[in-house]
Predicted model as a PDB file, atoms N, CA, C, CB and O in Angstrom, pLDDT in the B-factor column:
MODEL        1                                                                  
ATOM      1  N   MET A   1      96.211 104.365  96.511  1.00 87.00           N  
ATOM      2  CA  MET A   1      95.871 104.518  97.910  1.00 87.00           C  
ATOM      3  C   MET A   1      94.625 105.379  98.097  1.00 87.00           C  
ATOM      4  CB  MET A   1      97.037 105.118  98.664  1.00 87.00           C  
ATOM      5  O   MET A   1      93.827 105.162  99.009  1.00 87.00           O  
ATOM      6  N   LYS A   2      94.482 106.350  97.217  1.00 91.00           N  
ATOM      7  CA  LYS A   2      93.335 107.245  97.311  1.00 91.00           C  
ATOM      8  C   LYS A   2      92.025 106.464  97.239  1.00 91.00           C  
ATOM      9  CB  LYS A   2      93.386 108.295  96.198  1.00 91.00           C  
ATOM     10  O   LYS A   2      91.107 106.706  98.022  1.00 91.00           O  
ATOM     11  N   GLU A   3      91.943 105.527  96.297  1.00 93.00           N  
ATOM     12  CA  GLU A   3      90.721 104.760  96.121  1.00 93.00           C  
ATOM     13  C   GLU A   3      90.441 103.875  97.326  1.00 93.00           C  
ATOM     14  CB  GLU A   3      90.807 103.916  94.864  1.00 93.00           C  
ATOM     15  O   GLU A   3      89.290 103.722  97.734  1.00 93.00           O  
ATOM     16  N   LEU A   4      91.488 103.293  97.894  1.00 93.00           N  
ATOM     17  CA  LEU A   4      91.340 102.421  99.063  1.00 93.00           C  
ATOM     18  C   LEU A   4      90.752 103.196 100.245  1.00 93.00           C  
ATOM     19  CB  LEU A   4      92.704 101.804  99.453  1.00 93.00           C  
ATOM     20  O   LEU A   4      89.798 102.739 100.874  1.00 93.00           O  
ATOM     21  N   VAL A   5      91.309 104.348 100.542  1.00 94.00           N  
ATOM     22  CA  VAL A   5      90.820 105.166 101.653  1.00 94.00           C  
ATOM     23  C   VAL A   5      89.391 105.628 101.379  1.00 94.00           C  
ATOM     24  CB  VAL A   5      91.744 106.385 101.883  1.00 94.00           C  
ATOM     25  O   VAL A   5      88.561 105.667 102.287  1.00 94.00           O  
ATOM     26  N   GLU A   6      89.108 105.977 100.129  1.00 95.00           N  
ATOM     27  CA  GLU A   6      87.770 106.444  99.779  1.00 95.00           C  
ATOM     28  C   GLU A   6      86.721 105.345  99.969  1.00 95.00           C  
ATOM     29  CB  GLU A   6      87.750 106.941  98.335  1.00 95.00           C  
ATOM     30  O   GLU A   6      85.640 105.612 100.494  1.00 95.00           O  
ATOM     31  N   VAL A   7      87.022 104.135  99.555  1.00 95.00           N  
ATOM     32  CA  VAL A   7      86.080 103.018  99.710  1.00 95.00           C  
ATOM     33  C   VAL A   7      85.826 102.726 101.188  1.00 95.00           C  
ATOM     34  CB  VAL A   7      86.617 101.752  99.003  1.00 95.00           C  
ATOM     35  O   VAL A   7      84.681 102.524 101.593  1.00 95.00           O  
ATOM     36  N   ILE A   8      86.877 102.705 101.982  1.00 95.00           N  
ATOM     37  CA  ILE A   8      86.734 102.429 103.414  1.00 95.00           C  
ATOM     38  C   ILE A   8      85.904 103.521 104.081  1.00 95.00           C  
ATOM     39  CB  ILE A   8      88.121 102.319 104.091  1.00 95.00           C  
ATOM     40  O   ILE A   8      84.985 103.226 104.845  1.00 95.00           O  
ATOM     41  N   ALA A   9      86.227 104.788 103.791  1.00 95.00           N  
ATOM     42  CA  ALA A   9      85.540 105.906 104.437  1.00 95.00           C  
ATOM     43  C   ALA A   9      84.067 105.962 104.051  1.00 95.00           C  
ATOM     44  CB  ALA A   9      86.219 107.221 104.075  1.00 95.00           C  
ATOM     45  O   ALA A   9      83.211 106.202 104.902  1.00 95.00           O  
ATOM     46  N   LYS A  10      83.768 105.742 102.779  1.00 95.00           N  
ATOM     47  CA  LYS A  10      82.371 105.801 102.341  1.00 95.00           C  
ATOM     48  C   LYS A  10      81.532 104.702 102.971  1.00 95.00           C  
ATOM     49  CB  LYS A  10      82.291 105.702 100.826  1.00 95.00           C  
ATOM     50  O   LYS A  10      80.327 104.875 103.155  1.00 95.00           O  
ATOM     51  N   ALA A  11      82.147 103.577 103.303  1.00 95.00           N  
ATOM     52  CA  ALA A  11      81.422 102.495 103.954  1.00 95.00           C  
ATOM     53  C   ALA A  11      81.113 102.826 105.414  1.00 95.00           C  
ATOM     54  CB  ALA A  11      82.223 101.201 103.868  1.00 95.00           C  
ATOM     55  O   ALA A  11      80.178 102.268 105.988  1.00 95.00           O  
ATOM     56  N   LEU A  12      81.881 103.719 106.014  1.00 94.00           N  
ATOM     57  CA  LEU A  12      81.720 104.029 107.434  1.00 94.00           C  
ATOM     58  C   LEU A  12      80.753 105.169 107.725  1.00 94.00           C  
ATOM     59  CB  LEU A  12      83.043 104.361 108.016  1.00 94.00           C  
ATOM     60  O   LEU A  12      80.115 105.179 108.777  1.00 94.00           O  
ATOM     61  N   VAL A  13      80.633 106.120 106.820  1.00 95.00           N  
ATOM     62  CA  VAL A  13      79.923 107.363 107.123  1.00 95.00           C  
ATOM     63  C   VAL A  13      78.457 107.334 106.689  1.00 95.00           C  
ATOM     64  CB  VAL A  13      80.622 108.523 106.456  1.00 95.00           C  
ATOM     65  O   VAL A  13      78.040 106.480 105.906  1.00 95.00           O  
ATOM     66  N   ASP A  14      77.683 108.293 107.219  1.00 94.00           N  
ATOM     67  CA  ASP A  14      76.275 108.454 106.847  1.00 94.00           C  
ATOM     68  C   ASP A  14      76.126 109.292 105.576  1.00 94.00           C  
ATOM     69  CB  ASP A  14      75.494 109.104 107.996  1.00 94.00           C  
ATOM     70  O   ASP A  14      75.144 109.148 104.846  1.00 94.00           O  
ATOM     71  N   ASN A  15      77.102 110.167 105.311  1.00 92.00           N  
ATOM     72  CA  ASN A  15      77.056 111.052 104.143  1.00 92.00           C  
ATOM     73  C   ASN A  15      78.217 110.723 103.200  1.00 92.00           C  
ATOM     74  CB  ASN A  15      77.113 112.548 104.580  1.00 92.00           C  
ATOM     75  O   ASN A  15      79.205 111.457 103.174  1.00 92.00           O  
ATOM     76  N   PRO A  16      78.122 109.641 102.430  1.00 93.00           N  
ATOM     77  CA  PRO A  16      79.247 109.264 101.568  1.00 93.00           C  
ATOM     78  C   PRO A  16      79.527 110.268 100.460  1.00 93.00           C  
ATOM     79  CB  PRO A  16      78.987 107.921 100.958  1.00 93.00           C  
ATOM     80  O   PRO A  16      80.625 110.270  99.904  1.00 93.00           O  
ATOM     81  N   ASP A  17      78.562 111.125 100.124  1.00 94.00           N  
ATOM     82  CA  ASP A  17      78.783 112.128  99.090  1.00 94.00           C  
ATOM     83  C   ASP A  17      79.754 113.215  99.538  1.00 94.00           C  
ATOM     84  CB  ASP A  17      77.466 112.752  98.688  1.00 94.00           C  
ATOM     85  O   ASP A  17      80.342 113.907  98.707  1.00 94.00           O  
ATOM     86  N   GLU A  18      79.922 113.366 100.846  1.00 94.00           N  
ATOM     87  CA  GLU A  18      80.791 114.417 101.367  1.00 94.00           C  
ATOM     88  C   GLU A  18      82.210 113.936 101.661  1.00 94.00           C  
ATOM     89  CB  GLU A  18      80.192 114.992 102.617  1.00 94.00           C  
ATOM     90  O   GLU A  18      83.017 114.689 102.206  1.00 94.00           O  
ATOM     91  N   VAL A  19      82.517 112.701 101.307  1.00 95.00           N  
ATOM     92  CA  VAL A  19      83.869 112.175 101.509  1.00 95.00           C  
ATOM     93  C   VAL A  19      84.755 112.663 100.367  1.00 95.00           C  
ATOM     94  CB  VAL A  19      83.864 110.610 101.586  1.00 95.00           C  
ATOM     95  O   VAL A  19      84.452 112.448  99.193  1.00 95.00           O  
ATOM     96  N   VAL A  20      85.856 113.323 100.732  1.00 96.00           N  
ATOM     97  CA  VAL A  20      86.816 113.813  99.746  1.00 96.00           C  
ATOM     98  C   VAL A  20      88.196 113.328 100.168  1.00 96.00           C  
ATOM     99  CB  VAL A  20      86.773 115.383  99.623  1.00 96.00           C  
ATOM    100  O   VAL A  20      88.622 113.533 101.304  1.00 96.00           O  
ATOM    101  N   VAL A  21      88.888 112.680  99.229  1.00 96.00           N  
ATOM    102  CA  VAL A  21      90.226 112.160  99.501  1.00 96.00           C  
ATOM    103  C   VAL A  21      91.197 112.787  98.512  1.00 96.00           C  
ATOM    104  CB  VAL A  21      90.260 110.599  99.407  1.00 96.00           C  
ATOM    105  O   VAL A  21      90.963 112.774  97.304  1.00 96.00           O  
ATOM    106  N   THR A  22      92.299 113.341  99.038  1.00 96.00           N  
ATOM    107  CA  THR A  22      93.328 113.925  98.178  1.00 96.00           C  
ATOM    108  C   THR A  22      94.672 113.300  98.525  1.00 96.00           C  
ATOM    109  CB  THR A  22      93.382 115.477  98.335  1.00 96.00           C  
ATOM    110  O   THR A  22      94.890 112.838  99.645  1.00 96.00           O  
ATOM    111  N   GLU A  23      95.560 113.296  97.548  1.00 94.00           N  
ATOM    112  CA  GLU A  23      96.911 112.752  97.747  1.00 94.00           C  
ATOM    113  C   GLU A  23      97.937 113.844  97.485  1.00 94.00           C  
ATOM    114  CB  GLU A  23      97.167 111.528  96.818  1.00 94.00           C  
ATOM    115  O   GLU A  23      97.790 114.668  96.583  1.00 94.00           O  
ATOM    116  N   LYS A  24      98.978 113.818  98.305  1.00 93.00           N  
ATOM    117  CA  LYS A  24     100.119 114.716  98.104  1.00 93.00           C  
ATOM    118  C   LYS A  24     101.372 113.849  98.133  1.00 93.00           C  
ATOM    119  CB  LYS A  24     100.176 115.862  99.206  1.00 93.00           C  
ATOM    120  O   LYS A  24     101.668 113.197  99.135  1.00 93.00           O  
ATOM    121  N   GLU A  25     102.102 113.851  97.020  1.00 91.00           N  
ATOM    122  CA  GLU A  25     103.277 112.994  96.930  1.00 91.00           C  
ATOM    123  C   GLU A  25     104.534 113.839  97.016  1.00 91.00           C  
ATOM    124  CB  GLU A  25     103.263 112.175  95.626  1.00 91.00           C  
ATOM    125  O   GLU A  25     104.638 114.905  96.408  1.00 91.00           O  
ATOM    126  N   ASN A  26     105.491 113.332  97.791  1.00 89.00           N  
ATOM    127  CA  ASN A  26     106.766 114.010  97.974  1.00 89.00           C  
ATOM    128  C   ASN A  26     107.856 112.946  97.982  1.00 89.00           C  
ATOM    129  CB  ASN A  26     106.784 114.860  99.296  1.00 89.00           C  
ATOM    130  O   ASN A  26     108.239 112.454  99.044  1.00 89.00           O  
ATOM    131  N   GLY A  27     108.350 112.592  96.813  1.00 85.00           N  
ATOM    132  CA  GLY A  27     109.360 111.535  96.723  1.00 85.00           C  
ATOM    133  C   GLY A  27     108.757 110.184  97.058  1.00 85.00           C  
ATOM    134  O   GLY A  27     107.800 109.750  96.416  1.00 85.00           O  
ATOM    135  N   ARG A  28     109.315 109.515  98.066  1.00 86.00           N  
ATOM    136  CA  ARG A  28     108.788 108.218  98.506  1.00 86.00           C  
ATOM    137  C   ARG A  28     107.652 108.374  99.504  1.00 86.00           C  
ATOM    138  CB  ARG A  28     109.896 107.382  99.123  1.00 86.00           C  
ATOM    139  O   ARG A  28     106.985 107.395  99.838  1.00 86.00           O  
ATOM    140  N   ASN A  29     107.425 109.583  99.981  1.00 91.00           N  
ATOM    141  CA  ASN A  29     106.368 109.826 100.967  1.00 91.00           C  
ATOM    142  C   ASN A  29     105.077 110.233 100.268  1.00 91.00           C  
ATOM    143  CB  ASN A  29     106.799 110.916 101.974  1.00 91.00           C  
ATOM    144  O   ASN A  29     105.078 111.043  99.341  1.00 91.00           O  
ATOM    145  N   LEU A  30     103.989 109.659 100.731  1.00 92.00           N  
ATOM    146  CA  LEU A  30     102.671 109.963 100.192  1.00 92.00           C  
ATOM    147  C   LEU A  30     101.755 110.294 101.359  1.00 92.00           C  
ATOM    148  CB  LEU A  30     102.107 108.774  99.347  1.00 92.00           C  
ATOM    149  O   LEU A  30     101.649 109.522 102.312  1.00 92.00           O  
ATOM    150  N   THR A  31     101.095 111.442 101.283  1.00 95.00           N  
ATOM    151  CA  THR A  31     100.145 111.841 102.312  1.00 95.00           C  
ATOM    152  C   THR A  31      98.750 111.775 101.717  1.00 95.00           C  
ATOM    153  CB  THR A  31     100.459 113.268 102.858  1.00 95.00           C  
ATOM    154  O   THR A  31      98.467 112.405 100.698  1.00 95.00           O  
ATOM    155  N   VAL A  32      97.883 111.012 102.359  1.00 95.00           N  
ATOM    156  CA  VAL A  32      96.494 110.894 101.929  1.00 95.00           C  
ATOM    157  C   VAL A  32      95.651 111.667 102.938  1.00 95.00           C  
ATOM    158  CB  VAL A  32      96.037 109.382 101.824  1.00 95.00           C  
ATOM    159  O   VAL A  32      95.654 111.359 104.129  1.00 95.00           O  
ATOM    160  N   GLU A  33      94.931 112.674 102.450  1.00 95.00           N  
ATOM    161  CA  GLU A  33      94.086 113.498 103.312  1.00 95.00           C  
ATOM    162  C   GLU A  33      92.636 113.094 103.117  1.00 95.00           C  
ATOM    163  CB  GLU A  33      94.281 115.009 103.011  1.00 95.00           C  
ATOM    164  O   GLU A  33      92.140 113.035 101.992  1.00 95.00           O  
ATOM    165  N   LEU A  34      91.965 112.817 104.221  1.00 96.00           N  
ATOM    166  CA  LEU A  34      90.569 112.397 104.207  1.00 96.00           C  
ATOM    167  C   LEU A  34      89.716 113.489 104.825  1.00 96.00           C  
ATOM    168  CB  LEU A  34      90.379 111.058 104.962  1.00 96.00           C  
ATOM    169  O   LEU A  34      89.899 113.845 105.989  1.00 96.00           O  
ATOM    170  N   HIS A  35      88.782 114.020 104.042  1.00 96.00           N  
ATOM    171  CA  HIS A  35      87.851 115.041 104.519  1.00 96.00           C  
ATOM    172  C   HIS A  35      86.470 114.413 104.583  1.00 96.00           C  
ATOM    173  CB  HIS A  35      87.856 116.309 103.593  1.00 96.00           C  
ATOM    174  O   HIS A  35      86.004 113.837 103.600  1.00 96.00           O  
ATOM    175  N   VAL A  36      85.808 114.516 105.734  1.00 95.00           N  
ATOM    176  CA  VAL A  36      84.449 114.008 105.888  1.00 95.00           C  
ATOM    177  C   VAL A  36      83.588 115.103 106.514  1.00 95.00           C  
ATOM    178  CB  VAL A  36      84.427 112.709 106.760  1.00 95.00           C  
ATOM    179  O   VAL A  36      84.101 116.110 107.003  1.00 95.00           O  
ATOM    180  N   ALA A  37      82.285 114.893 106.490  1.00 94.00           N  
ATOM    181  CA  ALA A  37      81.361 115.843 107.119  1.00 94.00           C  
ATOM    182  C   ALA A  37      81.631 115.869 108.626  1.00 94.00           C  
ATOM    183  CB  ALA A  37      79.867 115.458 106.826  1.00 94.00           C  
ATOM    184  O   ALA A  37      81.995 114.848 109.208  1.00 94.00           O  
ATOM    185  N   PRO A  38      81.456 117.024 109.252  1.00 94.00           N  
ATOM    186  CA  PRO A  38      81.700 117.116 110.704  1.00 94.00           C  
ATOM    187  C   PRO A  38      80.883 116.108 111.517  1.00 94.00           C  
ATOM    188  CB  PRO A  38      81.384 118.519 111.190  1.00 94.00           C  
ATOM    189  O   PRO A  38      81.348 115.620 112.547  1.00 94.00           O  
ATOM    190  N   SER A  39      79.693 115.803 111.066  1.00 94.00           N  
ATOM    191  CA  SER A  39      78.861 114.845 111.807  1.00 94.00           C  
ATOM    192  C   SER A  39      79.375 113.411 111.681  1.00 94.00           C  
ATOM    193  CB  SER A  39      77.421 114.916 111.312  1.00 94.00           C  
ATOM    194  O   SER A  39      79.026 112.559 112.498  1.00 94.00           O  
ATOM    195  N   ASP A  40      80.191 113.137 110.679  1.00 93.00           N  
ATOM    196  CA  ASP A  40      80.741 111.793 110.470  1.00 93.00           C  
ATOM    197  C   ASP A  40      82.144 111.619 111.033  1.00 93.00           C  
ATOM    198  CB  ASP A  40      80.756 111.475 109.003  1.00 93.00           C  
ATOM    199  O   ASP A  40      82.713 110.530 110.959  1.00 93.00           O  
ATOM    200  N   MET A  41      82.697 112.671 111.588  1.00 94.00           N  
ATOM    201  CA  MET A  41      84.081 112.606 112.070  1.00 94.00           C  
ATOM    202  C   MET A  41      84.263 111.516 113.118  1.00 94.00           C  
ATOM    203  CB  MET A  41      84.504 113.952 112.649  1.00 94.00           C  
ATOM    204  O   MET A  41      85.256 110.790 113.080  1.00 94.00           O  
ATOM    205  N   GLY A  42      83.342 111.387 114.036  1.00 93.00           N  
ATOM    206  CA  GLY A  42      83.447 110.376 115.087  1.00 93.00           C  
ATOM    207  C   GLY A  42      83.394 108.965 114.545  1.00 93.00           C  
ATOM    208  O   GLY A  42      84.023 108.066 115.102  1.00 93.00           O  
ATOM    209  N   LYS A  43      82.659 108.754 113.474  1.00 93.00           N  
ATOM    210  CA  LYS A  43      82.560 107.420 112.885  1.00 93.00           C  
ATOM    211  C   LYS A  43      83.856 107.011 112.199  1.00 93.00           C  
ATOM    212  CB  LYS A  43      81.411 107.367 111.890  1.00 93.00           C  
ATOM    213  O   LYS A  43      84.198 105.830 112.167  1.00 93.00           O  
ATOM    214  N   VAL A  44      84.567 107.974 111.658  1.00 94.00           N  
ATOM    215  CA  VAL A  44      85.823 107.672 110.980  1.00 94.00           C  
ATOM    216  C   VAL A  44      86.959 107.508 111.991  1.00 94.00           C  
ATOM    217  CB  VAL A  44      86.166 108.778 109.968  1.00 94.00           C  
ATOM    218  O   VAL A  44      87.866 106.704 111.780  1.00 94.00           O  
ATOM    219  N   ILE A  45      86.911 108.257 113.072  1.00 94.00           N  
ATOM    220  CA  ILE A  45      87.971 108.161 114.086  1.00 94.00           C  
ATOM    221  C   ILE A  45      87.727 106.979 115.009  1.00 94.00           C  
ATOM    222  CB  ILE A  45      88.057 109.460 114.907  1.00 94.00           C  
ATOM    223  O   ILE A  45      88.662 106.240 115.318  1.00 94.00           O  
ATOM    224  N   GLY A  46      86.511 106.786 115.448  1.00 93.00           N  
ATOM    225  CA  GLY A  46      86.193 105.662 116.332  1.00 93.00           C  
ATOM    226  C   GLY A  46      86.563 105.955 117.769  1.00 93.00           C  
ATOM    227  O   GLY A  46      87.148 106.990 118.087  1.00 93.00           O  
ATOM    228  N   ARG A  47      86.208 105.020 118.627  1.00 93.00           N  
ATOM    229  CA  ARG A  47      86.521 105.193 120.050  1.00 93.00           C  
ATOM    230  C   ARG A  47      88.013 105.037 120.262  1.00 93.00           C  
ATOM    231  CB  ARG A  47      85.743 104.176 120.921  1.00 93.00           C  
ATOM    232  O   ARG A  47      88.627 104.050 119.857  1.00 93.00           O  
ATOM    233  N   GLN A  48      88.573 106.044 120.909  1.00 95.00           N  
ATOM    234  CA  GLN A  48      89.998 106.103 121.205  1.00 95.00           C  
ATOM    235  C   GLN A  48      90.844 105.959 119.942  1.00 95.00           C  
ATOM    236  CB  GLN A  48      90.369 105.019 122.206  1.00 95.00           C  
ATOM    237  O   GLN A  48      91.985 105.502 120.007  1.00 95.00           O  
ATOM    238  N   GLY A  49      90.289 106.346 118.792  1.00 94.00           N  
ATOM    239  CA  GLY A  49      91.033 106.335 117.545  1.00 94.00           C  
ATOM    240  C   GLY A  49      91.256 104.968 116.933  1.00 94.00           C  
ATOM    241  O   GLY A  49      92.136 104.806 116.087  1.00 94.00           O  
ATOM    242  N   ARG A  50      90.483 103.992 117.340  1.00 96.00           N  
ATOM    243  CA  ARG A  50      90.704 102.620 116.864  1.00 96.00           C  
ATOM    244  C   ARG A  50      90.423 102.464 115.375  1.00 96.00           C  
ATOM    245  CB  ARG A  50      89.835 101.655 117.644  1.00 96.00           C  
ATOM    246  O   ARG A  50      91.179 101.785 114.680  1.00 96.00           O  
ATOM    247  N   ILE A  51      89.369 103.068 114.874  1.00 95.00           N  
ATOM    248  CA  ILE A  51      89.053 102.938 113.448  1.00 95.00           C  
ATOM    249  C   ILE A  51      90.097 103.678 112.621  1.00 95.00           C  
ATOM    250  CB  ILE A  51      87.631 103.484 113.144  1.00 95.00           C  
ATOM    251  O   ILE A  51      90.517 103.182 111.576  1.00 95.00           O  
ATOM    252  N   ALA A  52      90.520 104.851 113.069  1.00 95.00           N  
ATOM    253  CA  ALA A  52      91.554 105.599 112.359  1.00 95.00           C  
ATOM    254  C   ALA A  52      92.853 104.795 112.303  1.00 95.00           C  
ATOM    255  CB  ALA A  52      91.795 106.963 113.036  1.00 95.00           C  
ATOM    256  O   ALA A  52      93.517 104.761 111.267  1.00 95.00           O  
ATOM    257  N   LYS A  53      93.216 104.155 113.403  1.00 96.00           N  
ATOM    258  CA  LYS A  53      94.419 103.318 113.430  1.00 96.00           C  
ATOM    259  C   LYS A  53      94.290 102.143 112.479  1.00 96.00           C  
ATOM    260  CB  LYS A  53      94.690 102.813 114.845  1.00 96.00           C  
ATOM    261  O   LYS A  53      95.258 101.768 111.817  1.00 96.00           O  
ATOM    262  N   ALA A  54      93.096 101.556 112.406  1.00 95.00           N  
ATOM    263  CA  ALA A  54      92.864 100.426 111.502  1.00 95.00           C  
ATOM    264  C   ALA A  54      92.972 100.867 110.047  1.00 95.00           C  
ATOM    265  CB  ALA A  54      91.482  99.799 111.764  1.00 95.00           C  
ATOM    266  O   ALA A  54      93.555 100.157 109.228  1.00 95.00           O  
ATOM    267  N   ILE A  55      92.421 102.025 109.721  1.00 95.00           N  
ATOM    268  CA  ILE A  55      92.525 102.543 108.354  1.00 95.00           C  
ATOM    269  C   ILE A  55      93.995 102.755 108.001  1.00 95.00           C  
ATOM    270  CB  ILE A  55      91.728 103.873 108.199  1.00 95.00           C  
ATOM    271  O   ILE A  55      94.441 102.370 106.921  1.00 95.00           O  
ATOM    272  N   ARG A  56      94.738 103.364 108.908  1.00 94.00           N  
ATOM    273  CA  ARG A  56      96.169 103.612 108.655  1.00 94.00           C  
ATOM    274  C   ARG A  56      96.936 102.309 108.483  1.00 94.00           C  
ATOM    275  CB  ARG A  56      96.785 104.428 109.802  1.00 94.00           C  
ATOM    276  O   ARG A  56      97.825 102.223 107.636  1.00 94.00           O  
ATOM    277  N   ALA A  57      96.604 101.291 109.277  1.00 94.00           N  
ATOM    278  CA  ALA A  57      97.289 100.002 109.180  1.00 94.00           C  
ATOM    279  C   ALA A  57      97.026  99.327 107.836  1.00 94.00           C  
ATOM    280  CB  ALA A  57      96.849  99.083 110.318  1.00 94.00           C  
ATOM    281  O   ALA A  57      97.943  98.774 107.228  1.00 94.00           O  
ATOM    282  N   VAL A  58      95.789  99.371 107.377  1.00 94.00           N  
ATOM    283  CA  VAL A  58      95.446  98.770 106.079  1.00 94.00           C  
ATOM    284  C   VAL A  58      96.163  99.491 104.947  1.00 94.00           C  
ATOM    285  CB  VAL A  58      93.922  98.808 105.846  1.00 94.00           C  
ATOM    286  O   VAL A  58      96.685  98.850 104.035  1.00 94.00           O  
ATOM    287  N   VAL A  59      96.194 100.812 104.999  1.00 92.00           N  
ATOM    288  CA  VAL A  59      96.851 101.585 103.947  1.00 92.00           C  
ATOM    289  C   VAL A  59      98.356 101.340 103.957  1.00 92.00           C  
ATOM    290  CB  VAL A  59      96.557 103.084 104.115  1.00 92.00           C  
ATOM    291  O   VAL A  59      98.961 101.203 102.894  1.00 92.00           O  
ATOM    292  N   LYS A  60      98.962 101.282 105.123  1.00 91.00           N  
ATOM    293  CA  LYS A  60     100.405 101.013 105.196  1.00 91.00           C  
ATOM    294  C   LYS A  60     100.733  99.621 104.684  1.00 91.00           C  
ATOM    295  CB  LYS A  60     100.907 101.169 106.632  1.00 91.00           C  
ATOM    296  O   LYS A  60     101.758  99.431 104.028  1.00 91.00           O  
ATOM    297  N   ALA A  61      99.882  98.644 104.971  1.00 91.00           N  
ATOM    298  CA  ALA A  61     100.105  97.291 104.475  1.00 91.00           C  
ATOM    299  C   ALA A  61      99.999  97.266 102.949  1.00 91.00           C  
ATOM    300  CB  ALA A  61      99.093  96.306 105.105  1.00 91.00           C  
ATOM    301  O   ALA A  61     100.774  96.576 102.287  1.00 91.00           O  
ATOM    302  N   ALA A  62      99.058  98.004 102.394  1.00 89.00           N  
ATOM    303  CA  ALA A  62      98.921  98.069 100.939  1.00 89.00           C  
ATOM    304  C   ALA A  62     100.098  98.790 100.293  1.00 89.00           C  
ATOM    305  CB  ALA A  62      97.620  98.765 100.564  1.00 89.00           C  
ATOM    306  O   ALA A  62     100.454  98.495  99.152  1.00 89.00           O  
ATOM    307  N   ALA A  63     100.701  99.728 101.008  1.00 88.00           N  
ATOM    308  CA  ALA A  63     101.818 100.503 100.463  1.00 88.00           C  
ATOM    309  C   ALA A  63     103.125  99.723 100.461  1.00 88.00           C  
ATOM    310  CB  ALA A  63     101.993 101.779 101.252  1.00 88.00           C  
ATOM    311  O   ALA A  63     104.069 100.116  99.776  1.00 88.00           O  
ATOM    312  N   LEU A  64     103.202  98.637 101.205  1.00 87.00           N  
ATOM    313  CA  LEU A  64     104.438  97.855 101.234  1.00 87.00           C  
ATOM    314  C   LEU A  64     104.816  97.346  99.844  1.00 87.00           C  
ATOM    315  CB  LEU A  64     104.293  96.680 102.196  1.00 87.00           C  
ATOM    316  O   LEU A  64     105.997  97.299  99.498  1.00 87.00           O  
ATOM    317  N   GLY A  65     103.830  96.970  99.060  1.00 80.00           N  
ATOM    318  CA  GLY A  65     104.101  96.484  97.713  1.00 80.00           C  
ATOM    319  C   GLY A  65     104.632  97.567  96.792  1.00 80.00           C  
ATOM    320  O   GLY A  65     105.343  97.263  95.834  1.00 80.00           O  
ATOM    321  N   GLU A  66     104.307  98.807  97.057  1.00 80.00           N  
ATOM    322  CA  GLU A  66     104.749  99.927  96.233  1.00 80.00           C  
ATOM    323  C   GLU A  66     106.006 100.585  96.772  1.00 80.00           C  
ATOM    324  CB  GLU A  66     103.653 100.949  96.124  1.00 80.00           C  
ATOM    325  O   GLU A  66     106.530 101.520  96.167  1.00 80.00           O  
ATOM    326  N   LYS A  67     106.488 100.103  97.900  1.00 80.00           N  
ATOM    327  CA  LYS A  67     107.693 100.645  98.544  1.00 80.00           C  
ATOM    328  C   LYS A  67     107.596 102.151  98.787  1.00 80.00           C  
ATOM    329  CB  LYS A  67     108.918 100.344  97.691  1.00 80.00           C  
ATOM    330  O   LYS A  67     108.516 102.910  98.482  1.00 80.00           O  
ATOM    331  N   LYS A  68     106.467 102.553  99.339  1.00 82.00           N  
ATOM    332  CA  LYS A  68     106.252 103.948  99.695  1.00 82.00           C  
ATOM    333  C   LYS A  68     105.844 104.039 101.149  1.00 82.00           C  
ATOM    334  CB  LYS A  68     105.187 104.594  98.790  1.00 82.00           C  
ATOM    335  O   LYS A  68     105.304 103.094 101.723  1.00 82.00           O  
ATOM    336  N   GLN A  69     106.109 105.187 101.729  1.00 90.00           N  
ATOM    337  CA  GLN A  69     105.656 105.462 103.080  1.00 90.00           C  
ATOM    338  C   GLN A  69     104.413 106.319 102.981  1.00 90.00           C  
ATOM    339  CB  GLN A  69     106.761 106.158 103.928  1.00 90.00           C  
ATOM    340  O   GLN A  69     104.444 107.409 102.409  1.00 90.00           O  
ATOM    341  N   VAL A  70     103.317 105.826 103.538  1.00 92.00           N  
ATOM    342  CA  VAL A  70     102.027 106.502 103.413  1.00 92.00           C  
ATOM    343  C   VAL A  70     101.538 106.958 104.776  1.00 92.00           C  
ATOM    344  CB  VAL A  70     100.990 105.579 102.757  1.00 92.00           C  
ATOM    345  O   VAL A  70     101.538 106.196 105.743  1.00 92.00           O  
ATOM    346  N   ASP A  71     101.121 108.217 104.833  1.00 93.00           N  
ATOM    347  CA  ASP A  71     100.501 108.772 106.048  1.00 93.00           C  
ATOM    348  C   ASP A  71      99.069 109.134 105.701  1.00 93.00           C  
ATOM    349  CB  ASP A  71     101.291 110.030 106.595  1.00 93.00           C  
ATOM    350  O   ASP A  71      98.803 109.702 104.642  1.00 93.00           O  
ATOM    351  N   VAL A  72      98.143 108.803 106.602  1.00 93.00           N  
ATOM    352  CA  VAL A  72      96.736 109.156 106.410  1.00 93.00           C  
ATOM    353  C   VAL A  72      96.368 110.214 107.439  1.00 93.00           C  
ATOM    354  CB  VAL A  72      95.805 107.899 106.537  1.00 93.00           C  
ATOM    355  O   VAL A  72      96.508 110.007 108.644  1.00 93.00           O  
ATOM    356  N   GLU A  73      95.894 111.356 106.939  1.00 93.00           N  
ATOM    357  CA  GLU A  73      95.460 112.439 107.812  1.00 93.00           C  
ATOM    358  C   GLU A  73      93.954 112.596 107.684  1.00 93.00           C  
ATOM    359  CB  GLU A  73      96.188 113.768 107.468  1.00 93.00           C  
ATOM    360  O   GLU A  73      93.427 112.679 106.575  1.00 93.00           O  
ATOM    361  N   ILE A  74      93.268 112.637 108.804  1.00 93.00           N  
ATOM    362  CA  ILE A  74      91.814 112.802 108.803  1.00 93.00           C  
ATOM    363  C   ILE A  74      91.517 114.239 109.198  1.00 93.00           C  
ATOM    364  CB  ILE A  74      91.110 111.785 109.778  1.00 93.00           C  
ATOM    365  O   ILE A  74      91.833 114.671 110.306  1.00 93.00           O  
ATOM    366  N   LEU A  75      90.906 114.971 108.276  1.00 88.00           N  
ATOM    367  CA  LEU A  75      90.653 116.404 108.494  1.00 88.00           C  
ATOM    368  C   LEU A  75      89.180 116.685 108.573  1.00 88.00           C  
ATOM    369  CB  LEU A  75      91.275 117.242 107.387  1.00 88.00           C  
ATOM    370  O   LEU A  75      88.779 117.835 108.754  1.00 88.00           O  
TER     371      LEU A  75                                                      
ENDMDL                                                                          
END                                                                             
């Protein structure tokens, strides 16, 4: 999941070198934390959070095959 979020985020931002993705696993739950430059925050969130929702939807769909619950946090 980490690689998936990283590829999506780097395609969206102006500063792809500042994209940092970390994973925290707790049993069946997986939290993916996305850190981007402050100037790129709006590009990752999108208007009314639409891009953030789309990223979360893609990651959750990918997690169905692994039978895990994945949360994406944008920091």
